[in-house]
N, C-alpha and C positions, 0 to 999 in steps of 0.2 A: 504493500500500500504506500501511496505517496504521502510524504509528510505534510501535515496541514500548513496552509499559508501563514497563519499567525505564528507558528513555531519557527518557520524559516525567517520571518521578519524579526522575531525576537533574537535569534542567533546573530543575524547581521548587525543588529543594533549593539549586541554585546561585543562583537568583534570591533565595530567602529569605536565603541566606548573605550575598549582596551587600547586601540591604536592611539586615540586622542590622549588618553591618560599617559601612555608611554611617551608621547611627544612632549606633553606638559612637563613630565618628570625630567626628560632630557634637557628641555629649555631651562628649567629651574636648576639642574645640575651645572649646566654651562654658566648660568648667571652666578651661581655660588663659586665656581672655579674662577670666574673673572674677578669677583670680589676678593677672593683669596690672592689672586695675582696682584691686585692693586695694593694689598697689604704686605705681601711677602716679596714682591718684585718691583719695588719703586723705581729701580734703575731702568725698567722697560720704558716708562714714560719719559725718562730723561733722554733716552736715545731718540724717541719719537720727536721730542722738542728740539733736537740738535740738527736734524736734516730736513731737506725739502726735495721733492722730485725735480730732477734735472729737466730743463725746458726742451721742447721739441724732440729731435732725434738724438739728443746728447747721449752717447753710449755709456756715460758714467752712471746712469740710472738715478743717482741722487747726489746732492751737494750739501755742504754745510750751510745752515740757514743764516743768511746775513743778519747781524745784530743779535744773534741768539745769546742767551745768558742762562746757563743750566747749572744747578747745584747737583752734580752727579753723586749718587749715594751708593754706587757699586752694584754690580750685577751678580757676580758670584760671591763676593765678600761684601759685607755691610760695613761701610766706613763710619768711624766715629764722628767725623766731620766731613760734610760734602765737599767734593772737589769742584772748584769753580771752572766750568768750561765756558770760556768767553770767546765769541766769534765776532770779528769786526764787520763793518758794513760791506767789505769786499768778499766775505765768505771765507776768511782765513782765521785760524786760531791765533788771536792776538788782541791786545788791549789798546792798540794804536793803529792808525791808518798806514798803509804802505804807499809811499810816493812812487811815481813812475821811475825816478832815478835816485841814486844815492851816491854821496861822496865816499861812502864806506865800501869795503869789499863785501859784496852782496852774495850770500849763499842761500839757495833755495833747497829745502828738504822735502822729500816725497816719501810716501808709504802709507801704511794702514794705521791701526790704532796705536801701535808702538811708536811710530813717528809722530802721531797726534799728541801722545802723552796721556794715554787713557787714565792712568791712576795718579797722575802728578798735577799739582798746581802749576800754573803757567811758568812761574819763576823757577820751578824745579826741573823743567824739561831740559833735555840736553841742548836744545837750541838756545835757550836763555843762558845756560851755563857756558856755552861757547862764547857768547857775547861778553860774559863776565871775565873770561880768560883774556880776551883781546877786545879792547874798545874800538878797534879799527874795523870791526866787522858788523854786519847786519844779517841775521839768520831768520829766514821766513819759513814758517811752518805750514806746508801744504798737506800734511798728513790728514787722512780721513778714515775713521773707523769703518772696517768692512771692505775696504778697497783691496782688490787683488792686483796682480802685475799688469793686467790689461787696463784696469781703471787708472793705475798710476801712469802708464804710458799715455793714455788719453789726457790725463791731467797735465802732464808735461807738455803735450802738444798744444793744449789750450792756453797755458799761462806763460811758457817760456818765450813765446813769440812777442809778447807785450811786456815782458819783465826784463829790466836791465840787470840780469844776473851775471855774476862773474864765475859762479861755481854751482854745481848741483850735486845733491846727495840722495841716493835711494836706499832707504833702510828696508832690506828685503827680509821677509818672514816666510816660514814654510807654508803658511796658509795662502801665500800669494800665488801658489800653483793651483788653488781651487778655482772652480768656475766663478764668474762674477755674480754678486748677489743681485737680487731683484728688489724693488721697493714699491709697495702699495700704500699710498696715503691713507686709505680706508682700513686695510687690514692691520697696518702698523699701530692703529689706535687701540687695538685689543691687547691687553696684558696677557691674556690667555694664549693667544696665537704667538706672540713674541716669545713668551716663556716656553711654550711647547716646541718652538723652533730651536731654541738654545738647548733644551733638554734632549731633543732628538739628536742633534749633532754631538752632544756630550756622550750619550749612550752609544751612539754609532761608533765613536772613537774609542771608548773604553771597553766595550763588550764585544762588538762585532768586528772591529779592526778593519772593516771594509774601507772606511775612509782613508786609513793609513795606506792600504794597498793601492787605492786610487791615486792618492797624493804622491806616492813614490813610483808610479807606473812610468814606463817610457813615454807615454803620451803626455803625461803631466809635465815632464821635463822638457819635451819638445815645445809644448805650449808656453812654458815659462821662458825658455830660450828665445822663442820668437818674440815675446814681449820685451825681453831685454834688448834684443836686436833693434826693436823699434825705439826704445829709450836712447840707445847709442846713436841711432840715426837722427833722432830729434835733437839731441844735444850737440851732435856734430854740425847739423845745419845751422844751429844758433851759435856755434863756436863757444859752447859752454862746457868746460871739463866736467866729468862725471865720476863720482865715487860710488861703487856698489858695495854698501856695507851690509853684512848679513849676520843673523843670530842663530842660524841653523847650519850645521856642517854639511847638510845635504844640498844646500844651494849651489856650491861650486860644481856639483855633478852635472848641472845643466850647461856649464860653460863650454865644454867640448862640442856642444851642438850648435853654438853660435856660428852663423854662416856669413855674417857681414863684417866680422872683426877678427883680427889676428889674436887668437886666444893666448899666445905666448906672452903678449904684453900685459895680460891681466895678472899682475903680480900682487900678492897679498901683503899690503902694507909697505911695499918697497917700490917707490916711484921717485923719479927726479922731476920736481916741479920748478926747476930753475929756468925752464924754457916755457914760454907761453903755448907752445905747440902740444903740450900734454893733453891727452884726451880722456882716458878712462883707466881706472884702477879698482882694486878690490881690497876691502878691509874686513877682517874677521872680528866680530864683536861678541862671539858666542860666550867667551869667558865671563864677561860682565853680566850677561843675561842668565847664565846658569849658576854662577857663584853666589850672587847676592839674592836676598829674599825678594820674591815677587809679590805684587799687590793686585788682587783681582786678576790673576793670571798674566800680569803685565810687569814690565820692568819697574822696580822701585827706585828710590832716590839714588842708591849707590850704583845701580845699573846705568842710570842717566848720567851720573857724574863721570863714570869710567868711559861711557860712550862719547861724551863731550871731549874728554882729555885725549882719547885715542884719535878722534877725528881731527882735532887741532894739531896733534903731533904729525899726523900723516900729511895734512894740507901744508903745514909750515916746514916740512922736511926735518922734523926733529926738535923744534924749539918749543919748550914748555910754556912760554909766555906769549905765543903767537898762534893765530889761526889763519894767516895769509901766506901765500906762496912766496918764496924768495924773490922771484922776478917782480912781484907787486911791491914788496918792501924796497927793493933796489930802485924802482921807479919813483918811489916816494922819498928816497933818501933816508930810510929807517934802518 
């Protein structure tokens, strides 16, 4: 016998009620997780307040927000006192405007969150420490959290053409071989989604090791080498010497794959800057990154101090009180 129509209707209503109840429970759970994220992940909002989507077809995806002022409270570690992330009106981490030209020896630094100075107040970053070592220099911080090698090369292409720079530094990190990040102004407002993304990458790295295999794959090194080629070509075109400084011993594994540059001249910390024709060199900063305590998975004060000292020693050809090449000092009679 067929089931009576009222019984079928009642079951359909029960199923519909169950689905609606499940959906309401899911929504409430997500809302609860979002509230928990806002309580336990305050750094997520700090990141959202720091950046904006890049205009048009800009391949960098996002930029530092001009005029931003963020009290960063830490993402993995909770800081006792927020770090002041200050961005000037030109979209550069600085508390002062950058004029088109300078009488000082101008150094432009590029990279990801390490170059940005993620866990350091502005005055404690290696850029400002370099300026304290030598008052004849101006060090501009173009570091941007999350940027990979491709984003850095794009950044160099955008700013060096209009910047009266005398020198460029790329602080290379092992993460720079990862694919570039994407940015959604809508999704980035959710603490839950931002937190889930960071949790996913951490679990993937710690438990599945898949990201490590991808990061150290031949394809990743070819990708990185291609982007470094681009950086060298960009700085060559602008006649700006480049230092590739790195905090991971695996970074040099990509150098033999460079196809537009004589790899033999990529010497680690050994270069002659007595001639203006110098183009590119390499500096190993792994010691300072590994030896000293890190803050929120980034270099702490001692790491930034050693980075500043080593960079100045390399640029000045061994002088502890200088951050300019000998040819520049000779031209100034210093």
